[in-house]
All heavy atoms as TSV, in Angstrom:
chain	resi	resn	atom	element	x	y	z
A	1	MET	N	N	32.815	-15.470	17.639
A	1	MET	CA	C	31.417	-15.843	17.364
A	1	MET	C	C	31.302	-17.294	17.368
A	1	MET	O	O	32.089	-17.996	16.719
A	1	MET	CB	C	30.976	-15.282	16.018
A	1	MET	CG	C	29.601	-15.717	15.563
A	1	MET	SD	S	29.116	-15.336	13.880
A	1	MET	CE	C	29.319	-13.550	13.882
A	2	MET	N	N	30.420	-17.829	18.170
A	2	MET	CA	C	30.263	-19.296	18.188
A	2	MET	C	C	29.269	-19.685	17.180
A	2	MET	O	O	28.158	-19.086	16.921
A	2	MET	CB	C	29.709	-19.638	19.581
A	2	MET	CG	C	29.426	-21.128	19.687
A	2	MET	SD	S	28.792	-21.549	21.319
A	2	MET	CE	C	30.266	-22.056	22.113
A	3	ARG	N	N	29.496	-20.822	16.421
A	3	ARG	CA	C	28.569	-21.355	15.428
A	3	ARG	C	C	28.316	-22.771	15.711
A	3	ARG	O	O	29.211	-23.443	16.262
A	3	ARG	CB	C	29.214	-21.188	14.087
A	3	ARG	CG	C	29.424	-19.791	13.722
A	3	ARG	CD	C	30.028	-19.694	12.308
A	3	ARG	NE	N	30.308	-18.251	12.112
A	3	ARG	CZ	C	30.346	-17.737	10.960
A	3	ARG	NH1	N	30.284	-18.400	9.835
A	3	ARG	NH2	N	30.609	-16.369	10.824
A	4	SER	N	N	27.165	-23.201	15.471
A	4	SER	CA	C	26.833	-24.620	15.654
A	4	SER	C	C	26.209	-25.126	14.358
A	4	SER	O	O	25.621	-24.373	13.616
A	4	SER	CB	C	25.857	-24.778	16.818
A	4	SER	OG	O	24.627	-24.138	16.549
A	5	PHE	N	N	26.483	-26.383	14.037
A	5	PHE	CA	C	25.958	-26.992	12.896
A	5	PHE	C	C	25.214	-28.257	13.290
A	5	PHE	O	O	25.590	-28.989	14.199
A	5	PHE	CB	C	27.162	-27.336	11.934
A	5	PHE	CG	C	27.939	-26.098	11.462
A	5	PHE	CD1	C	29.051	-25.703	12.134
A	5	PHE	CD2	C	27.467	-25.385	10.409
A	5	PHE	CE1	C	29.698	-24.565	11.681
A	5	PHE	CE2	C	28.196	-24.278	9.995
A	5	PHE	CZ	C	29.290	-23.830	10.665
A	6	ARG	N	N	24.288	-28.567	12.428
A	6	ARG	CA	C	23.538	-29.845	12.613
A	6	ARG	C	C	23.078	-30.350	11.291
A	6	ARG	O	O	22.822	-29.547	10.381
A	6	ARG	CB	C	22.338	-29.694	13.634
A	6	ARG	CG	C	21.342	-28.762	13.141
A	6	ARG	CD	C	20.198	-28.551	14.195
A	6	ARG	NE	N	19.463	-27.417	13.788
A	6	ARG	CZ	C	18.204	-27.498	13.313
A	6	ARG	NH1	N	17.582	-28.642	13.182
A	6	ARG	NH2	N	17.542	-26.382	12.979
A	7	ARG	N	N	23.019	-31.585	11.167
A	7	ARG	CA	C	22.435	-32.215	9.963
A	7	ARG	C	C	20.907	-32.369	10.138
A	7	ARG	O	O	20.374	-32.592	11.186
A	7	ARG	CB	C	23.061	-33.622	9.735
A	7	ARG	CG	C	24.505	-33.573	9.300
A	7	ARG	CD	C	24.943	-35.005	9.065
A	7	ARG	NE	N	26.197	-34.967	8.805
A	7	ARG	CZ	C	26.868	-35.512	7.787
A	7	ARG	NH1	N	26.119	-36.194	6.916
A	7	ARG	NH2	N	28.193	-35.430	7.527
A	8	SER	N	N	20.288	-32.163	8.985
A	8	SER	CA	C	18.860	-32.396	9.000
A	8	SER	C	C	18.398	-33.001	7.624
A	8	SER	O	O	18.970	-32.706	6.650
A	8	SER	CB	C	18.084	-31.107	9.375
A	8	SER	OG	O	18.288	-30.228	8.348
A	9	ARG	N	N	17.309	-33.693	7.647
A	9	ARG	CA	C	16.760	-34.249	6.449
A	9	ARG	C	C	15.350	-33.719	6.383
A	9	ARG	O	O	14.482	-34.222	7.001
A	9	ARG	CB	C	16.742	-35.752	6.446
A	9	ARG	CG	C	18.202	-36.331	6.493
A	9	ARG	CD	C	18.150	-37.819	6.586
A	9	ARG	NE	N	17.649	-38.286	5.309
A	9	ARG	CZ	C	17.430	-39.547	5.025
A	9	ARG	NH1	N	17.867	-40.501	5.808
A	9	ARG	NH2	N	16.936	-39.947	3.829
A	10	GLU	N	N	15.185	-32.602	5.640
A	10	GLU	CA	C	13.890	-31.885	5.719
A	10	GLU	C	C	12.932	-32.309	4.661
A	10	GLU	O	O	11.777	-32.215	4.897
A	10	GLU	CB	C	14.221	-30.434	5.542
A	10	GLU	CG	C	15.045	-29.900	6.734
A	10	GLU	CD	C	15.274	-28.390	6.618
A	10	GLU	OE1	O	14.852	-27.840	5.651
A	10	GLU	OE2	O	16.003	-27.904	7.543
A	11	GLY	N	N	13.350	-32.728	3.482
A	11	GLY	CA	C	12.405	-32.983	2.438
A	11	GLY	C	C	11.756	-31.693	1.945
A	11	GLY	O	O	12.485	-30.710	1.816
A	12	GLU	N	N	10.496	-31.672	1.575
A	12	GLU	CA	C	9.890	-30.475	1.113
A	12	GLU	C	C	9.833	-29.419	2.171
A	12	GLU	O	O	9.635	-29.807	3.355
A	12	GLU	CB	C	8.450	-30.826	0.661
A	12	GLU	CG	C	8.395	-31.582	-0.614
A	12	GLU	CD	C	6.971	-31.741	-1.135
A	12	GLU	OE1	O	6.214	-32.286	-0.274
A	12	GLU	OE2	O	6.727	-31.455	-2.187
A	13	ALA	N	N	9.902	-28.229	1.844
A	13	ALA	CA	C	9.929	-27.066	2.842
A	13	ALA	C	C	9.207	-25.895	2.267
A	13	ALA	O	O	9.292	-25.620	1.048
A	13	ALA	CB	C	11.349	-26.731	3.239
A	14	ALA	N	N	8.575	-25.126	3.164
A	14	ALA	CA	C	8.024	-23.856	2.744
A	14	ALA	C	C	8.882	-22.781	3.372
A	14	ALA	O	O	9.376	-22.951	4.523
A	14	ALA	CB	C	6.567	-23.727	3.234
A	15	GLN	N	N	9.128	-21.713	2.678
A	15	GLN	CA	C	9.934	-20.612	3.119
A	15	GLN	C	C	9.237	-19.248	2.824
A	15	GLN	O	O	8.473	-19.130	1.902
A	15	GLN	CB	C	11.259	-20.635	2.461
A	15	GLN	CG	C	12.112	-21.797	2.622
A	15	GLN	CD	C	13.435	-21.728	1.919
A	15	GLN	OE1	O	13.570	-21.013	0.874
A	15	GLN	NE2	N	14.434	-22.463	2.417
A	16	ILE	N	N	9.591	-18.323	3.666
A	16	ILE	CA	C	9.154	-16.920	3.395
A	16	ILE	C	C	10.286	-15.982	3.927
A	16	ILE	O	O	10.942	-16.302	4.873
A	16	ILE	CB	C	7.803	-16.683	4.252
A	16	ILE	CG1	C	7.130	-15.303	3.776
A	16	ILE	CG2	C	8.018	-16.776	5.688
A	16	ILE	CD1	C	5.733	-15.183	4.235
A	17	LEU	N	N	10.307	-14.840	3.250
A	17	LEU	CA	C	11.342	-13.931	3.600
A	17	LEU	C	C	10.678	-12.824	4.543
A	17	LEU	O	O	9.645	-12.254	4.175
A	17	LEU	CB	C	11.827	-13.146	2.343
A	17	LEU	CG	C	12.763	-11.925	2.615
A	17	LEU	CD1	C	14.053	-12.464	3.227
A	17	LEU	CD2	C	13.064	-11.218	1.327
A	18	HIS	N	N	11.241	-12.670	5.752
A	18	HIS	CA	C	10.838	-11.647	6.677
A	18	HIS	C	C	11.785	-10.504	6.598
A	18	HIS	O	O	13.000	-10.741	6.697
A	18	HIS	CB	C	10.784	-12.209	8.046
A	18	HIS	CG	C	10.603	-11.141	9.145
A	18	HIS	ND1	N	9.371	-10.558	9.394
A	18	HIS	CD2	C	11.427	-10.633	10.011
A	18	HIS	CE1	C	9.495	-9.702	10.233
A	18	HIS	NE2	N	10.712	-9.676	10.708
A	19	ILE	N	N	11.323	-9.311	6.532
A	19	ILE	CA	C	12.165	-8.112	6.539
A	19	ILE	C	C	11.776	-7.298	7.778
A	19	ILE	O	O	10.624	-6.858	7.917
A	19	ILE	CB	C	12.082	-7.240	5.300
A	19	ILE	CG1	C	12.458	-8.074	4.052
A	19	ILE	CG2	C	12.953	-6.007	5.330
A	19	ILE	CD1	C	12.205	-7.405	2.738
A	20	GLY	N	N	12.761	-7.157	8.687
A	20	GLY	CA	C	12.469	-6.289	9.856
A	20	GLY	C	C	13.161	-6.988	11.090
A	20	GLY	O	O	13.752	-8.051	10.926
A	21	PRO	N	N	12.968	-6.463	12.245
A	21	PRO	CA	C	13.446	-7.010	13.496
A	21	PRO	C	C	12.999	-8.392	13.785
A	21	PRO	O	O	11.793	-8.761	13.381
A	21	PRO	CB	C	13.094	-6.031	14.635
A	21	PRO	CG	C	12.570	-4.779	13.899
A	21	PRO	CD	C	12.088	-5.247	12.514
A	22	PHE	N	N	13.787	-9.219	14.429
A	22	PHE	CA	C	13.455	-10.629	14.768
A	22	PHE	C	C	12.207	-10.588	15.636
A	22	PHE	O	O	11.394	-11.385	15.531
A	22	PHE	CB	C	14.563	-11.271	15.443
A	22	PHE	CG	C	15.869	-11.253	14.682
A	22	PHE	CD1	C	17.054	-11.054	15.344
A	22	PHE	CD2	C	15.887	-11.520	13.350
A	22	PHE	CE1	C	18.259	-11.061	14.661
A	22	PHE	CE2	C	17.079	-11.486	12.639
A	22	PHE	CZ	C	18.278	-11.257	13.364
A	23	ALA	N	N	12.086	-9.618	16.557
A	23	ALA	CA	C	10.983	-9.518	17.498
A	23	ALA	C	C	9.596	-9.310	16.775
A	23	ALA	O	O	8.603	-9.535	17.375
A	23	ALA	CB	C	11.265	-8.454	18.505
A	24	GLU	N	N	9.657	-8.914	15.546
A	24	GLU	CA	C	8.418	-8.676	14.796
A	24	GLU	C	C	8.148	-9.682	13.703
A	24	GLU	O	O	7.405	-9.454	12.777
A	24	GLU	CB	C	8.493	-7.283	14.169
A	24	GLU	CG	C	8.632	-6.154	15.242
A	24	GLU	CD	C	8.743	-4.733	14.616
A	24	GLU	OE1	O	8.686	-4.652	13.377
A	24	GLU	OE2	O	9.001	-3.802	15.395
A	25	LYS	N	N	8.678	-10.911	13.919
A	25	LYS	CA	C	8.519	-11.860	12.785
A	25	LYS	C	C	7.237	-12.762	13.027
A	25	LYS	O	O	6.902	-13.521	12.096
A	25	LYS	CB	C	9.700	-12.767	12.717
A	25	LYS	CG	C	9.915	-13.791	13.911
A	25	LYS	CD	C	11.137	-14.627	13.632
A	25	LYS	CE	C	11.283	-15.686	14.731
A	25	LYS	NZ	N	12.397	-16.556	14.555
A	26	CYS	N	N	6.535	-12.598	14.112
A	26	CYS	CA	C	5.364	-13.470	14.350
A	26	CYS	C	C	4.277	-13.346	13.202
A	26	CYS	O	O	3.837	-14.370	12.769
A	26	CYS	CB	C	4.697	-13.141	15.720
A	26	CYS	SG	S	5.767	-13.765	17.064
A	27	PRO	N	N	3.946	-12.183	12.738
A	27	PRO	CA	C	2.956	-12.084	11.636
A	27	PRO	C	C	3.466	-12.839	10.396
A	27	PRO	O	O	2.645	-13.434	9.728
A	27	PRO	CB	C	2.815	-10.599	11.345
A	27	PRO	CG	C	3.184	-9.955	12.645
A	27	PRO	CD	C	4.249	-10.840	13.199
A	28	THR	N	N	4.758	-12.761	10.110
A	28	THR	CA	C	5.273	-13.542	8.962
A	28	THR	C	C	5.216	-15.022	9.201
A	28	THR	O	O	4.872	-15.741	8.244
A	28	THR	CB	C	6.766	-13.055	8.739
A	28	THR	OG1	O	6.760	-11.617	8.604
A	28	THR	CG2	C	7.301	-13.627	7.392
A	29	VAL	N	N	5.520	-15.477	10.359
A	29	VAL	CA	C	5.375	-16.901	10.676
A	29	VAL	C	C	3.919	-17.336	10.505
A	29	VAL	O	O	3.667	-18.410	9.973
A	29	VAL	CB	C	5.952	-17.194	12.109
A	29	VAL	CG1	C	5.605	-18.649	12.490
A	29	VAL	CG2	C	7.349	-16.934	12.183
A	30	GLU	N	N	3.011	-16.521	10.962
A	30	GLU	CA	C	1.593	-16.907	10.802
A	30	GLU	C	C	1.197	-17.034	9.363
A	30	GLU	O	O	0.376	-17.959	8.944
A	30	GLU	CB	C	0.721	-15.818	11.517
A	30	GLU	CG	C	0.866	-15.905	13.048
A	30	GLU	CD	C	0.167	-14.770	13.737
A	30	GLU	OE1	O	-0.580	-14.025	13.021
A	30	GLU	OE2	O	0.282	-14.617	14.950
A	31	ILE	N	N	1.725	-16.158	8.488
A	31	ILE	CA	C	1.399	-16.263	7.080
A	31	ILE	C	C	1.910	-17.611	6.524
A	31	ILE	O	O	1.267	-18.272	5.663
A	31	ILE	CB	C	1.986	-15.051	6.259
A	31	ILE	CG1	C	1.302	-13.725	6.643
A	31	ILE	CG2	C	2.005	-15.283	4.752
A	31	ILE	CD1	C	2.014	-12.554	6.197
A	32	LEU	N	N	3.166	-17.874	6.878
A	32	LEU	CA	C	3.758	-19.172	6.470
A	32	LEU	C	C	2.969	-20.318	6.919
A	32	LEU	O	O	2.660	-21.259	6.150
A	32	LEU	CB	C	5.248	-19.274	6.965
A	32	LEU	CG	C	5.964	-20.474	6.546
A	32	LEU	CD1	C	6.129	-20.624	5.057
A	32	LEU	CD2	C	7.370	-20.441	7.213
A	33	HIS	N	N	2.559	-20.438	8.160
A	33	HIS	CA	C	1.825	-21.480	8.717
A	33	HIS	C	C	0.444	-21.599	7.972
A	33	HIS	O	O	-0.013	-22.763	7.731
A	33	HIS	CB	C	1.579	-21.264	10.200
A	33	HIS	CG	C	2.823	-21.563	11.077
A	33	HIS	ND1	N	2.794	-21.613	12.415
A	33	HIS	CD2	C	4.090	-21.808	10.630
A	33	HIS	CE1	C	4.111	-21.834	12.808
A	33	HIS	NE2	N	4.842	-22.054	11.756
A	34	ARG	N	N	-0.203	-20.477	7.766
A	34	ARG	CA	C	-1.500	-20.508	7.008
A	34	ARG	C	C	-1.316	-21.101	5.648
A	34	ARG	O	O	-2.065	-21.933	5.157
A	34	ARG	CB	C	-2.067	-19.078	6.977
A	34	ARG	CG	C	-3.425	-19.117	6.336
A	34	ARG	CD	C	-4.216	-17.790	6.457
A	34	ARG	NE	N	-3.422	-16.605	6.081
A	34	ARG	CZ	C	-2.953	-15.706	6.943
A	34	ARG	NH1	N	-3.237	-15.808	8.303
A	34	ARG	NH2	N	-2.213	-14.670	6.596
A	35	PHE	N	N	-0.175	-20.728	4.995
A	35	PHE	CA	C	0.065	-21.248	3.614
A	35	PHE	C	C	0.238	-22.746	3.685
A	35	PHE	O	O	-0.316	-23.519	2.863
A	35	PHE	CB	C	1.395	-20.654	3.052
A	35	PHE	CG	C	1.781	-21.319	1.779
A	35	PHE	CD1	C	1.272	-20.913	0.527
A	35	PHE	CD2	C	2.785	-22.251	1.875
A	35	PHE	CE1	C	1.666	-21.540	-0.619
A	35	PHE	CE2	C	3.183	-22.933	0.653
A	35	PHE	CZ	C	2.641	-22.495	-0.592
A	36	ILE	N	N	0.996	-23.264	4.731
A	36	ILE	CA	C	1.201	-24.763	4.796
A	36	ILE	C	C	-0.100	-25.438	5.043
A	36	ILE	O	O	-0.401	-26.417	4.392
A	36	ILE	CB	C	2.244	-24.951	5.984
A	36	ILE	CG1	C	3.528	-24.422	5.653
A	36	ILE	CG2	C	2.257	-26.453	6.322
A	36	ILE	CD1	C	4.563	-24.386	6.801
A	37	ARG	N	N	-0.952	-24.962	5.970
A	37	ARG	CA	C	-2.207	-25.621	6.223
A	37	ARG	C	C	-3.110	-25.565	4.982
A	37	ARG	O	O	-3.787	-26.507	4.646
A	37	ARG	CB	C	-2.912	-24.977	7.437
A	37	ARG	CG	C	-2.294	-25.343	8.686
A	37	ARG	CD	C	-3.158	-24.855	9.928
A	37	ARG	NE	N	-3.427	-23.357	9.836
A	37	ARG	CZ	C	-2.653	-22.508	10.373
A	37	ARG	NH1	N	-1.538	-22.801	11.006
A	37	ARG	NH2	N	-2.998	-21.197	10.319
A	38	GLU	N	N	-3.250	-24.385	4.414
A	38	GLU	CA	C	-4.243	-24.221	3.246
A	38	GLU	C	C	-3.840	-25.032	2.017
A	38	GLU	O	O	-4.740	-25.200	1.175
A	38	GLU	CB	C	-4.344	-22.748	2.907
A	38	GLU	CG	C	-5.129	-21.904	3.971
A	38	GLU	CD	C	-5.158	-20.405	3.611
A	38	GLU	OE1	O	-4.527	-20.002	2.686
A	38	GLU	OE2	O	-5.789	-19.677	4.456
A	39	ASN	N	N	-2.596	-25.441	1.923
A	39	ASN	CA	C	-2.148	-26.188	0.751
A	39	ASN	C	C	-1.978	-27.697	1.103
A	39	ASN	O	O	-1.397	-28.414	0.308
A	39	ASN	CB	C	-0.824	-25.639	0.266
A	39	ASN	CG	C	-1.164	-24.332	-0.532
A	39	ASN	OD1	O	-1.533	-24.328	-1.663
A	39	ASN	ND2	N	-0.965	-23.194	0.158
A	40	GLY	N	N	-2.591	-28.042	2.188
A	40	GLY	CA	C	-2.664	-29.529	2.565
A	40	GLY	C	C	-1.328	-30.186	3.030
A	40	GLY	O	O	-1.205	-31.355	3.061
A	41	PHE	N	N	-0.389	-29.267	3.439
A	41	PHE	CA	C	0.862	-29.774	4.011
A	41	PHE	C	C	0.761	-29.965	5.551
A	41	PHE	O	O	-0.132	-29.429	6.150
A	41	PHE	CB	C	2.028	-28.989	3.625
A	41	PHE	CG	C	2.278	-29.016	2.127
A	41	PHE	CD1	C	1.827	-27.880	1.307
A	41	PHE	CD2	C	2.953	-30.100	1.550
A	41	PHE	CE1	C	2.070	-27.879	-0.042
A	41	PHE	CE2	C	3.096	-30.037	0.152
A	41	PHE	CZ	C	2.700	-29.001	-0.638
A	42	GLN	N	N	1.745	-30.626	6.091
A	42	GLN	CA	C	1.780	-30.848	7.514
A	42	GLN	C	C	3.093	-30.287	8.107
A	42	GLN	O	O	4.092	-30.289	7.403
A	42	GLN	CB	C	1.582	-32.262	7.924
A	42	GLN	CG	C	0.334	-32.879	7.538
A	42	GLN	CD	C	0.235	-34.385	7.886
A	42	GLN	OE1	O	1.200	-34.870	8.281
A	42	GLN	NE2	N	-0.963	-34.875	7.645
A	43	PHE	N	N	3.146	-29.937	9.362
A	43	PHE	CA	C	4.298	-29.531	10.069
A	43	PHE	C	C	5.065	-30.744	10.551
A	43	PHE	O	O	4.540	-31.646	11.008
A	43	PHE	CB	C	3.994	-28.674	11.294
A	43	PHE	CG	C	3.227	-27.383	10.883
A	43	PHE	CD1	C	1.878	-27.287	10.884
A	43	PHE	CD2	C	3.961	-26.305	10.528
A	43	PHE	CE1	C	1.205	-26.171	10.579
A	43	PHE	CE2	C	3.331	-25.088	10.334
A	43	PHE	CZ	C	1.938	-25.008	10.219
A	44	HIS	N	N	6.423	-30.667	10.415
A	44	HIS	CA	C	7.274	-31.766	10.971
A	44	HIS	C	C	8.479	-31.119	11.611
A	44	HIS	O	O	9.329	-30.535	10.971
A	44	HIS	CB	C	7.770	-32.622	9.786
A	44	HIS	CG	C	6.690	-33.418	9.128
A	44	HIS	ND1	N	6.096	-34.495	9.687
A	44	HIS	CD2	C	6.023	-33.175	7.970
A	44	HIS	CE1	C	5.103	-34.921	8.888
A	44	HIS	NE2	N	5.096	-34.164	7.826
A	45	GLY	N	N	8.493	-31.066	12.918
A	45	GLY	CA	C	9.636	-30.478	13.695
A	45	GLY	C	C	9.496	-29.002	13.763
A	45	GLY	O	O	8.494	-28.363	13.369
A	46	LYS	N	N	10.614	-28.382	14.302
A	46	LYS	CA	C	10.573	-26.919	14.467
A	46	LYS	C	C	11.057	-26.241	13.202
A	46	LYS	O	O	11.737	-26.840	12.361
A	46	LYS	CB	C	11.586	-26.651	15.613
A	46	LYS	CG	C	11.249	-27.167	16.881
A	46	LYS	CD	C	12.197	-26.868	17.917
A	46	LYS	CE	C	11.853	-27.445	19.316
A	46	LYS	NZ	N	12.846	-27.192	20.330
A	47	HIS	N	N	10.688	-24.991	13.051
A	47	HIS	CA	C	11.194	-24.178	11.968
A	47	HIS	C	C	12.555	-23.719	12.322
A	47	HIS	O	O	12.942	-23.701	13.522
A	47	HIS	CB	C	10.216	-23.040	11.549
A	47	HIS	CG	C	10.375	-21.775	12.388
A	47	HIS	ND1	N	9.682	-21.628	13.482
A	47	HIS	CD2	C	11.177	-20.705	12.156
A	47	HIS	CE1	C	10.072	-20.384	14.004
A	47	HIS	NE2	N	10.917	-19.815	13.228
A	48	HIS	N	N	13.291	-23.251	11.366
A	48	HIS	CA	C	14.556	-22.570	11.640
A	48	HIS	C	C	14.647	-21.300	10.826
A	48	HIS	O	O	13.930	-21.180	9.862
A	48	HIS	CB	C	15.735	-23.503	11.485
A	48	HIS	CG	C	15.955	-24.047	10.066
A	48	HIS	ND1	N	15.385	-25.188	9.624
A	48	HIS	CD2	C	16.562	-23.470	8.991
A	48	HIS	CE1	C	15.703	-25.406	8.328
A	48	HIS	NE2	N	16.398	-24.424	8.010
A	49	ASP	N	N	15.513	-20.448	11.207
A	49	ASP	CA	C	15.767	-19.141	10.534
A	49	ASP	C	C	17.154	-19.166	9.815
A	49	ASP	O	O	18.054	-19.725	10.291
A	49	ASP	CB	C	15.793	-17.991	11.569
A	49	ASP	CG	C	14.554	-17.984	12.388
A	49	ASP	OD1	O	13.493	-18.552	12.068
A	49	ASP	OD2	O	14.572	-17.354	13.438
A	50	ILE	N	N	17.167	-18.500	8.704
A	50	ILE	CA	C	18.387	-18.264	7.973
A	50	ILE	C	C	18.545	-16.744	7.939
A	50	ILE	O	O	17.818	-16.042	7.282
A	50	ILE	CB	C	18.359	-18.809	6.571
A	50	ILE	CG1	C	18.142	-20.379	6.628
A	50	ILE	CG2	C	19.727	-18.537	5.807
A	50	ILE	CD1	C	17.798	-20.979	5.239
A	51	TYR	N	N	19.534	-16.276	8.657
A	51	TYR	CA	C	19.809	-14.834	8.715
A	51	TYR	C	C	20.702	-14.319	7.493
A	51	TYR	O	O	21.791	-14.843	7.374
A	51	TYR	CB	C	20.497	-14.412	10.032
A	51	TYR	CG	C	19.685	-15.002	11.217
A	51	TYR	CD1	C	20.174	-16.030	12.006
A	51	TYR	CD2	C	18.507	-14.374	11.584
A	51	TYR	CE1	C	19.448	-16.498	13.067
A	51	TYR	CE2	C	17.778	-14.890	12.685
A	51	TYR	CZ	C	18.225	-15.950	13.398
A	51	TYR	OH	O	17.525	-16.401	14.482
A	52	LEU	N	N	20.149	-13.397	6.811
A	52	LEU	CA	C	20.846	-12.941	5.598
A	52	LEU	C	C	21.535	-11.613	5.791
A	52	LEU	O	O	22.380	-11.292	4.961
A	52	LEU	CB	C	19.788	-12.763	4.473
A	52	LEU	CG	C	19.008	-14.075	4.034
A	52	LEU	CD1	C	17.955	-13.711	3.033
A	52	LEU	CD2	C	19.925	-15.157	3.567
A	53	THR	N	N	21.279	-10.962	6.832
A	53	THR	CA	C	21.821	-9.596	7.041
A	53	THR	C	C	22.808	-9.600	8.270
A	53	THR	O	O	22.558	-10.318	9.257
A	53	THR	CB	C	20.680	-8.660	7.417
A	53	THR	OG1	O	19.664	-8.742	6.439
A	53	THR	CG2	C	21.220	-7.238	7.552
A	54	ASP	N	N	23.909	-8.923	8.087
A	54	ASP	CA	C	24.813	-8.737	9.198
A	54	ASP	C	C	24.186	-7.635	10.103
A	54	ASP	O	O	24.143	-6.496	9.790
A	54	ASP	CB	C	26.203	-8.252	8.714
A	54	ASP	CG	C	27.233	-8.162	9.768
A	54	ASP	OD1	O	26.801	-8.049	11.024
A	54	ASP	OD2	O	28.388	-7.948	9.512
A	55	THR	N	N	23.625	-8.064	11.237
A	55	THR	CA	C	22.971	-7.133	12.135
A	55	THR	C	C	23.757	-6.101	12.757
A	55	THR	O	O	23.272	-5.159	13.251
A	55	THR	CB	C	22.180	-7.942	13.258
A	55	THR	OG1	O	23.205	-8.731	13.969
A	55	THR	CG2	C	21.175	-8.958	12.654
A	56	ARG	N	N	25.122	-6.229	12.617
A	56	ARG	CA	C	25.969	-5.221	13.207
A	56	ARG	C	C	26.114	-4.073	12.237
A	56	ARG	O	O	26.573	-2.997	12.512
A	56	ARG	CB	C	27.305	-5.776	13.361
A	56	ARG	CG	C	27.357	-6.920	14.519
A	56	ARG	CD	C	28.628	-7.647	14.484
A	56	ARG	NE	N	28.749	-8.349	13.182
A	56	ARG	CZ	C	29.873	-9.069	12.804
A	56	ARG	NH1	N	30.878	-9.243	13.620
A	56	ARG	NH2	N	29.887	-9.645	11.651
A	57	ARG	N	N	25.706	-4.303	10.945
A	57	ARG	CA	C	25.957	-3.258	9.975
A	57	ARG	C	C	24.682	-2.641	9.343
A	57	ARG	O	O	24.753	-1.793	8.461
A	57	ARG	CB	C	26.732	-3.859	8.787
A	57	ARG	CG	C	28.180	-4.291	9.296
A	57	ARG	CD	C	28.900	-4.813	8.114
A	57	ARG	NE	N	30.178	-5.344	8.627
A	57	ARG	CZ	C	31.261	-5.233	7.903
A	57	ARG	NH1	N	31.356	-4.860	6.696
A	57	ARG	NH2	N	32.432	-5.677	8.461
A	58	ALA	N	N	23.496	-3.059	9.809
A	58	ALA	CA	C	22.261	-2.618	9.142
A	58	ALA	C	C	21.260	-2.280	10.222
A	58	ALA	O	O	21.239	-2.948	11.280
A	58	ALA	CB	C	21.698	-3.629	8.164
A	59	ALA	N	N	20.447	-1.344	9.957
A	59	ALA	CA	C	19.348	-0.961	10.922
A	59	ALA	C	C	18.390	-2.131	10.944
A	59	ALA	O	O	18.195	-2.819	9.883
A	59	ALA	CB	C	18.628	0.294	10.450
A	60	SER	N	N	17.740	-2.392	12.085
A	60	SER	CA	C	16.896	-3.487	12.271
A	60	SER	C	C	15.732	-3.577	11.274
A	60	SER	O	O	15.284	-4.674	10.915
A	60	SER	CB	C	16.326	-3.576	13.689
A	60	SER	OG	O	15.507	-2.444	13.961
A	61	PHE	N	N	15.236	-2.479	10.784
A	61	PHE	CA	C	14.143	-2.535	9.794
A	61	PHE	C	C	14.619	-3.012	8.496
A	61	PHE	O	O	13.688	-3.294	7.597
A	61	PHE	CB	C	13.480	-1.158	9.682
A	61	PHE	CG	C	14.278	-0.055	9.234
A	61	PHE	CD1	C	14.592	0.243	7.969
A	61	PHE	CD2	C	14.835	0.709	10.271
A	61	PHE	CE1	C	15.295	1.368	7.571
A	61	PHE	CE2	C	15.679	1.929	9.865
A	61	PHE	CZ	C	15.841	2.108	8.541
A	62	TRP	N	N	15.884	-3.219	8.203
A	62	TRP	CA	C	16.356	-3.799	6.983
A	62	TRP	C	C	16.833	-5.263	7.142
A	62	TRP	O	O	17.218	-5.833	6.181
A	62	TRP	CB	C	17.608	-2.996	6.470
A	62	TRP	CG	C	17.203	-1.634	5.874
A	62	TRP	CD1	C	17.581	-0.430	6.445
A	62	TRP	CD2	C	16.415	-1.382	4.716
A	62	TRP	NE1	N	17.013	0.625	5.633
A	62	TRP	CE2	C	16.306	0.022	4.569
A	62	TRP	CE3	C	15.718	-2.208	3.860
A	62	TRP	CZ2	C	15.532	0.657	3.574
A	62	TRP	CZ3	C	15.036	-1.573	2.814
A	62	TRP	CH2	C	14.978	-0.183	2.700
A	63	TRP	N	N	16.819	-5.781	8.351
A	63	TRP	CA	C	17.277	-7.169	8.494
A	63	TRP	C	C	16.378	-8.136	7.683
A	63	TRP	O	O	15.151	-8.024	7.634
A	63	TRP	CB	C	17.128	-7.571	9.993
A	63	TRP	CG	C	18.081	-6.791	10.830
A	63	TRP	CD1	C	19.067	-5.975	10.499
A	63	TRP	CD2	C	18.108	-6.930	12.308
A	63	TRP	NE1	N	19.698	-5.551	11.714
A	63	TRP	CE2	C	19.183	-6.027	12.746
A	63	TRP	CE3	C	17.360	-7.618	13.209
A	63	TRP	CZ2	C	19.439	-5.876	14.098
A	63	TRP	CZ3	C	17.639	-7.466	14.569
A	63	TRP	CH2	C	18.665	-6.590	15.030
A	64	LYS	N	N	17.027	-9.058	7.137
A	64	LYS	CA	C	16.345	-10.052	6.208
A	64	LYS	C	C	16.583	-11.424	6.762
A	64	LYS	O	O	17.761	-11.826	7.005
A	64	LYS	CB	C	16.814	-9.955	4.751
A	64	LYS	CG	C	16.424	-8.619	4.133
A	64	LYS	CD	C	16.952	-8.561	2.733
A	64	LYS	CE	C	16.625	-7.240	2.123
A	64	LYS	NZ	N	17.197	-6.990	0.849
A	65	THR	N	N	15.486	-12.192	6.891
A	65	THR	CA	C	15.607	-13.531	7.482
A	65	THR	C	C	14.635	-14.472	6.682
A	65	THR	O	O	13.491	-14.128	6.458
A	65	THR	CB	C	15.095	-13.562	8.916
A	65	THR	OG1	O	15.765	-12.549	9.674
A	65	THR	CG2	C	15.277	-14.881	9.625
A	66	ILE	N	N	15.167	-15.608	6.293
A	66	ILE	CA	C	14.263	-16.558	5.629
A	66	ILE	C	C	13.824	-17.535	6.738
A	66	ILE	O	O	14.613	-18.091	7.502
A	66	ILE	CB	C	15.020	-17.422	4.579
A	66	ILE	CG1	C	15.498	-16.475	3.466
A	66	ILE	CG2	C	14.178	-18.593	4.051
A	66	ILE	CD1	C	16.345	-17.193	2.393
A	67	LEU	N	N	12.445	-17.684	6.793
A	67	LEU	CA	C	11.918	-18.533	7.819
A	67	LEU	C	C	11.355	-19.820	7.091
A	67	LEU	O	O	10.921	-19.727	6.032
A	67	LEU	CB	C	10.695	-17.822	8.487
A	67	LEU	CG	C	10.967	-16.491	9.095
A	67	LEU	CD1	C	9.662	-15.857	9.523
A	67	LEU	CD2	C	11.964	-16.543	10.189
């Protein structure tokens, strides 16, 4: 398994937990974006995902990802 690491200086961040397949995360991302806008925050750079579930061992409807 190849892994890559990078440094980032993010400051304040908004996060949301998505449960389900990666291909179905768009509605969750939209909720997060709406929260950011409605609370007067701005976007800086791209978002990233933190995968909490070993996708080899769980059905896709149980996958958990922090966006």
